[in-house]
N, C-alpha and C positions, 0 to 999 in steps of 0.2 A: 504494500500500500504506500502510495506517495505521502510524504510528510510535508505539511505546509507550515511556514513560520507564521505565527500570529503577529500581525503588524502592531506596533505601538499604538495604544488607544483603541484597539479592537476588542477589548475585553468587555465584560458585562456592563460597565459604566461609561464606555467610550463613545466616540462619535458614531460608531457603527450600530449603536443600540437603537435601531429604528423600531424595534418591537416593544410594545408596552410590557411584554412578558420577558424582557431581556434577563432579568434576574431569576427567572423561574427554572433554574437548573435542577432543582430538587436534589436528589441524591446521586444523579448521574454525573460522572466526571468524564471530561474529554479523554479519549484513549491515547492522545498524543501529548505526552508530557512536555513541559516547556524545555526541559534539557535536550530533548530530541530536536526541537525546533532550533535551539540556539547552536546546535552542532553546525548548522549551515550559515550562521550569522557571520557575515564578513562586513566590517564597517567601511564600505566604499563611500566616496563622497556623496553619491546619490542616496545611499541608505542613511547616512548621517543627516542629510538634509531632511529626509522624511521624518526621522526621529525628532529633530528640532522643531519642525513644523507641527508635529503632533503634540509635543509638549506645550508649545505656545497655544494651540487650540484648547488643550485641556485647561490651561490657566485661564483662558478667556471664558470657558464654561463656568469655572468656579467663581470668576468675578461677576458673571452675568446672571448667576442663579442656576437652578436645576434645569437641565435639558428636558423638555416635555414634548415627546412625539405626539403628533396629532393624527387622528383618523381622517382620511380623505373622503371624498364623495362616494367612493365605492361601497361605503357602509350605509345601509338604509336606515339611518337614524343618527343620533348624536351620541358622542361618548366623551363626557368631560373627564379631566384628569382624575378627579376623585372617584369616578366610576370604574377606573381601570384597576381591577383587583385580581388576585391570583385565581385562575380557573381551577376547577376540580381536577384532582388526579384521577385517572381512569384505572379501574380495578377489574374490569370484566375479563381481561386477559387471563386472570388467575382462577376463574371459574373452571372446574375440572370435569372429568369424564362422568362423574356421578350426576351431573346436571345436564346431560345431553338431551336435546330435543330435536325433532325434525327441523330442517332448515326453513321450511315453510312457516314455522311458528316462531322463528327467531325475531326478537326485537332487541337491537343493540342498545347498550347503555349510553351511547352517544350517536349523533353529534348534538351539541347544544343548538347550534345553527339558528340562534335568535336573530331576527331581522329588525327588531324594535330596540329601543334604548335598553342597555344592560343595567339592571338594578343591582345595587351593591350586594344584596343578600342572595342574588341568583346563584352565584358560585358557591355559596355556603351551604346549599342544600345537599343532603346526603344523596349519593348516586345509587343507582340500582345494582350495585355489586351484590352478588348472591352468595358470596363465600360465607359459610356458616360453620363455625368450628364445632358445633354440636351435631353435625350430620353423622349418622352412624356409618361405620366402615362397611360399605356395601359395594358390590360390583357395578360397573356401568350398566345402564338400562338397555344398552344396545350391544349387538355382537360385532366384533371387528370383521371387516370384509377385505378381500383382495382388492387392491387398487391398481388397475392396469390402464394407463392412458394410451396404449399402443393401438394401432389399427388391428382389426381382426385379420391377422395374416393368413388365415386358412379359409377366409370367406371367398365366395365366387366373385364378389365385387372387387376385392383386392387382387385376386389372382388373374382376373381378366385384364388388369392394367399393369401388373408388376410380376416380376419373377418370384418364385417361392422363397420363403424365409426359413433357413435351416436353424434348428434349435441349437443354442450354445450352452456350454457347461463350464463350471469352475475348474474342474480337475482334468488331468491329462487323460484319464481313462474314460471320460464321458459318462460318469455315473452320478455326478452332483450337478443337477441343472441350475441355471441362474435363478436365484430366488425371487419371489414376489415380496412386496411390502403390503402393509395392512393399514386401513383407515377405519374410522367410525362414521357411519352414515347419518351424521347429525352434527350439531354445533352446541357447545355449552350455552345454557340459558344466560342471557345478558351479556354475551361475548361482545367485546369492543369491535367496532367496525373501523375500516381504514379511513384516513383523511385524504390522502392523495391516491390517485390511480383507481383502477377498477378491475378486480379479478374477473367479473362477468364480461366486461368489454374485451379483455384479453382472451377469454375462453377457458379459464380455469374452472374446474368442478367446484362449485360453491356449496354443494350439498354435503361435503365431508370435511372432517378435520383429522389431524394426525397427532397421536401422542408419541412419546419417545420410544415406547416398546414396539408398537406396530411399525414405527419408522425404522428402528435400528436393530431389533432382534435379528433380522436376517443377515446382519453384518457383524455379529458377535457380541451384541449388547445384551446384558442381563444374565450372562453365565460366565463361568470361571475359565481361566487359561488352560487348566488341566482337561477341560472339555472342548478346547479349541476356540474359546471365547476370549473377550477382552478384559473381563473382570469388572466391567462398569455396571452400574445400576443395581447392584445387589443389596445395597442399603437404600431402599426406595419404597414408596407406596406402590403396591402391586395388585390392586383390586382388578380381577378379570384378566390378569396377564397370562394365566395358565391357558386361556383360550387362544391367545396368540401363539404360545409355544406349541400347543397342540396342532395348529395349522402350519407353522413355520418349521418346527423342529430346531435342533441346535447343529448348525454347520460347523464342522471342525476345520478351522482356517489354518491350522498348522500345515505348512508345506504347500499352500496354494501359491501358484505363480501367475499373477495377474497379467503380466506381459505375454506369456505363452497363451493364456486363455483368450486374450484379446486378438492375438494374431490368428489363432485357429478359427475364431469366430468370423473374422474377415475372410479368410481363405475359403471357408465353407459357403460364404455368401457373396463372393466378389463379382459374380455375374450380374448381380443387382445394380452394380455401379458402373456398368459398361454400356456403351451404345451399340456395340456389335456382338454378334455371336458367330459360330461357325456352322456351315451347312454340312450335308452328308459327304461332300468332297473335301472338307477341311478348309473351305474358303470363308473369309470374313464377310458377313452380310449384316445389314442393319437389322436390329431387333425391333419387333413391333411393341415391345414392352417399354414402359417408362423407365428411364434411368433415374436412380435415386442418388441425390447429392451426398457427398461425404464431407464430414466436418472434423477438424482437429480441435480438441479441447485442451488448451495449453495452460498448465498450472505453473505459475511463476513462483518458483521456490529458490533456495539458495543454500550454499554450504553452511553448515552449522545450525540449520533449522531443526528444531526438536519435534519429531513426529510422535506426539503422544497418542494414547489410545483413542481419544476423541477425534483427532485429525485422521487417523488411520480409518476409523469407522466412516467418516465423511467421504474419504477418497474411495473406499470400497463401494459406497453407494453410487458415486459418480460413474465408476467403471461399469458396474452391473447395470444400472438403469439407462445409461446413455449408450453403452457399447454392446454388452452381451445380450440384453433383452431386446435390443432393436435390430439384431442381426448385422451388427457392424456398421451402422450408420455414422457412429462417432468413433474416433480413436482418442484415448486420453494420453497426453504426453506431459512429462515433467521437464520443464525448461529451467535447468539448475544454474544459477549464477555462482560461478566460482569466484569468491571474493579476493582470494590471494592471487594477484596478477603474476607472481613469480612461478606459479605452477604451469608448465608448458603443456597444456591439455591437447594442443594441436600437434605436438611433436612426438608423442610416445603413446602407443596403445596401452601399455602397462600403466603409465601414469594416469591416463584417462580412466581406465577401469578401477584402479585403486581409489581415485578421487570419488568416482561415482558410488562405489560400494561403501565408502566410509560416510557418505552423506545422504543416502537414500535407503529406506527400509528394504530388506531383501525381497519381500513379496512384490516390490515395484521396480526392481533393477532393470527389467527388460523394457522399461517405458521412459527412460530418462535420457536427456540430451544436455551436455555441458556447454556453457559459454562463459566468457570472461570479458571484462572491459578491454583488456589487452587484445583479445581476439577481434573485438569491434574496431579497435584502432587499425588493425590490419585490413579489415573488410571495408571500412569506411575511413580511409586515411585522411589526415589533415592535408590542406588547410580547410577550415570552416570559417570563412571571414564574415565580416559585416554583421556582427551581433548588435542588436539594438540595446538591450539591457540584460545582463546576466545577474538577476537578483539573487540567485542561489549562491553565486560565487563558486560554482562547481564546474569541473571540466566538461566539455561537450560530449565525451564518450562515457561519462559516468552514468550509472543507472538512474540517478536522481533526475537528471535532465534529459536522458535519452533512453528510457526503458524500451521504447519502440524499436530501437536499433536491433535488439536481439530477436524480437518477433518478426521484423522484416527479414532478417537473415534466416531465421527458421523457416519462414514461408517460402523463401527461395529454394530451400533444400527439399521442400515438400509441396510441389506444385500439383500433386495428386488430389489435394483437398480443395473443395470449393469455398469453404468458409473456415474461419479460425476464431474460436472463443478465447479471449485473453482473460484468465481467471486468477484472482488473488487468493492466497492461502488463508486469509482472515474473513472469508465470506462463508455464510452458512445458509441452508435452505431447510425449512421445516417440512416441505412437501416433496413431491417427486421430481427429480431432475429432468426426465424426459418431458413430462407435462409442461414444466416451466419453460424450458428452452424451445420446445417445438411449438407450443401455443404462441409464444412471443414472436418466433420467427414467422409463423403463419400469419399472425396479425399484421406484422410489419409488411409482409408481402402484399397485403390487400390495401395498404394505405396509398391514396392518390398523391401525386407529387404537388398538386396545387395547394398552396398554403402549408405544405409540410414543414418547411423550416420554421415558419412562424408558430405553428402548433407545437412543434418540438421544443420551442424555447420556453414553454410554460408548464407549470404543474396543472394537471387535470384534477379538479375537485368536484366530484359528481354532485354533491349536495348543493353546490353553487352554480355549476355550469350546466347541469342537467345531463341529458343523453349526449353521447359523443357527437352526433350530428349537430346538436345545438351548440356544443363547444366549438366545432368547426366553423359554424356560422358566426359565432361571437368573435373568434379570433380574426376571421376575414373582415368583419365589419370594423373592429377596432384598428386593424392594420390600415384600412382605408382612411379612417378618421384621423389617424396619426400622421398620414402622409408618407408612411414607409413604403418603399418600392419592394414588392415581394420578390423573393429569389426564384428565378425561373431558368434553370439550366446553369451552365458554368458562369460564374460571376466575372465581370470585366473590371480590371483595375490597372493602373499604370505599372508596368513591369518591363524589364529588358531581357529577362532570361526565364521564360516559362515553357514548360512542356506543352505540347498539344494535348487537348482533351480527347477522349475516345469519341468517335463520330456518333455513336448511339446515344449519347447523353444530351444531345441538343433537342430542344422541345419540338414536337411535331406541329404545334400551332401556337398562336399567341395566348398569353395568360388569360385574357378576358374571354377568349373563345373556347377555353377548355372547361368542360362540365365535370370536373373531378374524374377524368378518365385516364390521363397519362400517369403511368406508374402503377396502376392497379394490376396485380399479378406479377409485378417485378420484385425479385428478391432485393432486400435492403443491403446496401454495401456496408452500412454501419448501423448497429443497434446499441444504444446505451441506456443507462438506468437513471440518469439525472438529466434535466433539461439541457439542451444545446444552446448556450447563451452567447451573446456577443461580448467578449471581454472588454471591448472598448467602452461599453456602457456599464462597467463595473469598476471597482477598485481592487480586483483580484491581483494579487501581488506579482504573479508571473506573466501578466498579460503582454509584456513587451519582450519576453524571452524569445525573440524571433531572429533566426540566423540565415545568412546567405542571400538576402534580397538587397537590392540597390538602396543604399542609405540616402542617396540624394532624392529618392522618391518617397511618397507617403508609405507608412507601414501597411503591408497588405491587409485586406479584410480577413478576420479570423473568427472562428467559433471554438467553443470549449465545452467539454462535459466533464465535471468533476468525478473522480474515481475512474480508473482506467480499465475496469472490467467491461466487457462488451464483445459483440461479434463483428468481425471485419471480413469482408469478402476478399477473395484472391485478387480481384481487380483493384480494390483499394490498396491492398498491401503491395502489389506490384508497382502502382503509381507512387506510393510512399517511398519505396526502394529506389525507383528511378529518380525521383526528386532529390533524394539524399545523395546517391553516389554520382549522378550525372550533373546535377545542378547545385549541389552543396547546400540544399535547403533543409531546414529542420526547425522545429519549435518545441516548446515545453510539452511533455508527453500528453497532458490532457487536452492540449490544443491541436496537436499535429494531425491525428486522423480526421477530426471534424473539419479542420481547415483545408486539408487536401481534398476532402469530399466537396467542400464548398467551392474551391477553385475549379474543380474539374466536373462539376455538375452531377456528382454521384448521389445516390439515394441514401439519406441519413435520417434515422428515426430515433426519437426518445420513446421508449416503451413505458406506458403508464402503469407500471406494476404497483401493487398495493403497498403503501407506506403508512405506518401507524405512528400516532403521537402518544406521549405519556400523559398529556393534559387535554382537557376538553376545550380546545381553542374555539372561539366564535369564528365560523368558517368564512364569512365575508371579510373579516379582519385578516384571517390567514391568507386569503386571496390577495389582499392588498399588500401584505408584507412580502410574500413570496413571489407574486406575479406582477405587482404594480408599485415598485418602490418610487418614492417621490423624487429622489435624486440618484445619481450613479453611486454616491457614497452610501446609500441605504440598501444597496443590493445585498441579497443574502449570499451571493457568491463573492465574498470579500469580507469587509468588516462586519457585515450582518450575519456571519456564519454561525454565531452563537445560537441562532434560532433553530438550528438542527440538532442541538444537544439532546433534546427530548424526542427524537424521531428514531425509527427503526432502521434507517438507511441513510448514511452520509459518512464522509471520511472522519468527521470528528464526533459522531454520535456516541453518547454514553449509554443511552437507553437501550440500544441494540444489544450490547453485551449483557446488560442486566436482565433483559427479557429472555434472551437465549439461555442464560444459565438457570433461570427459573424454569424454563421449558425442560431443561435436563434434570430438574428435581433438586437443584442446589439452592442453598440459602444465599440471599442477596440483600444487603442492607438490613440484616436481622429479620428477614421475612422469608417465607417459603420453606422448602426442605421437607424431609420425610415426615416429621411429626405434624406439621401444619397441614400438609396434603392429606395425611392419614386421618386426621380428626376433622378435616373439612370436606371439600367437594371432590377430592382426588387430584390426580395429576392433570396438568394442562393439556389442552388439545387445540391446536392451531390450524388454520388454513395454510395453503401454500404461500409462504412468505419468505422474502430474501432479507438477510440480516448482514449488516456491515457497520463497523468492524467488530470482529470477535477476537479480542487480544488474549483471552485465556478462558479455559473451561475447567478450572480447578477448585471451584467452590465446595464448601462442606455441605453434605446433605443432612447433617444433624441439627 
């Protein structure tokens, strides 16, 4: 995960505090300690100037009185300063499996979503949290069921269009089939709903929830190492868990070689991924069956990373659900950063093997590729001239400023893949990986290009914006009112050294003549999980880390998406590679893929996955803070980033780790754990949700 320095004055009481709730961190702490940020602090003249200016601004605030942010016209009512009080903490997340009800009967504990004036006592009311410590220790009222988001590979409909899918196994002898996972066909009563995004719009199954046993028992959770398990979850609330074990069994993972299992799965199914077949005479002929695309799922890890039992469990889930159960549609790869540049991994097979085996668990040895910054210096040699501002004070080949170099290099070695997911090690998913990634990919494919960049720059808040079609119309209307020229094909800007864009990216008609047709059915070149914003309209610290463009001309237009996880197409990565090695162009990692897509007219999409808040924000107000900042300095992508501390997904979120550890049955902030779950409503059960960052999973269950 990239680390960002917190600019002076960007704390909870600084100029960036555009939210009335700036101090409502609660108990969640940012996972990026100040010491990590200061590691990159170099007091350049520009940095010193920023610090001095910020100090002067702070003095001005103290002299002029308390800074009082105001609510703009987007809020349908008035909100005086005295009315801005702490919103309620949301507790429905912790309602457990003993409170399961059919999804059709579910009424969430939020949102408040008041559109009238907020009264002072409104936030003081008790929420509808249904945790009851006197609940008897009973099993869940529903039976766990197999959760399978895959097509029916044996159906006539599937086989009429695709080649057959051969079953894949964990072991070399073909006796241990790839396991299923389990979900409950309901939702805990009073469960909290998401604030951003929409699982229904994306296509997730909204009628089920996942508890930790149904989710992870198939990967060694809940039983001991002597049985082939991981030894996790044994001190835990276990009501009804026996029914999951009866269905799943206990797989002995000792001796499993995931690399071999993945390779064998692909070999059995490789005809699915080819356009041609052979006739009776052995000649190659076109096949009438649809070719299935292949995807590399690239885990960005490093030497010295500690693969504890929780991380191993998560990786097993990725491999099984994305690769083995899909008949080889995905390959999982470990892209391992060798931090010691003195190790010549390119010069000796023995050194390469020893380094790999010392830094990757044995069950994953056959899936790892090593790289180093020294190797990137050889692959993309200096010079990289004409940098605008290197705010990090770090070298151009360092992973902090150019994490994309290694992915570009990896993609050049693996042109057999159509897409590449770039995935960080501190991301977790409560649901099924195949459902999450495929539904998002399918949704992105169906998005029209008209207004896409503009829609992708905002958070979708269903309770404010209504249905997605209404959101589309709203963004289109507001863009016209603001006078912004919509992005339509490759952007034009003053430049002396640009590559030609692919011919197929040029619009087939004028913007005003398109009826949301162009782009429908076209795979996205870039899929990200935070809005794709214009850094020029923010005070994001790295917005000017732009290298290789003519400094006598204006800085090129750019786009940025915070957190570098996402899906990149082969076409995009090839263009990024060409821009880097041929033109010496590059930018800070969060800017580079979106900006190349912008320059060359590629299809880039922010997927509105569900994001949860720890507090019951008034949603019109949240829309203003996150989507309509009054000034560039108020942008949440910069000094306003503290607003994300209480969310389930952002680089500095504290709530994400706290909620995930509670999901695992651990105590957090003196709450949760075995005894509280056992005497209450049982263990948590969540819908398919992405969490970031998860910096540790070592809480006590007692």
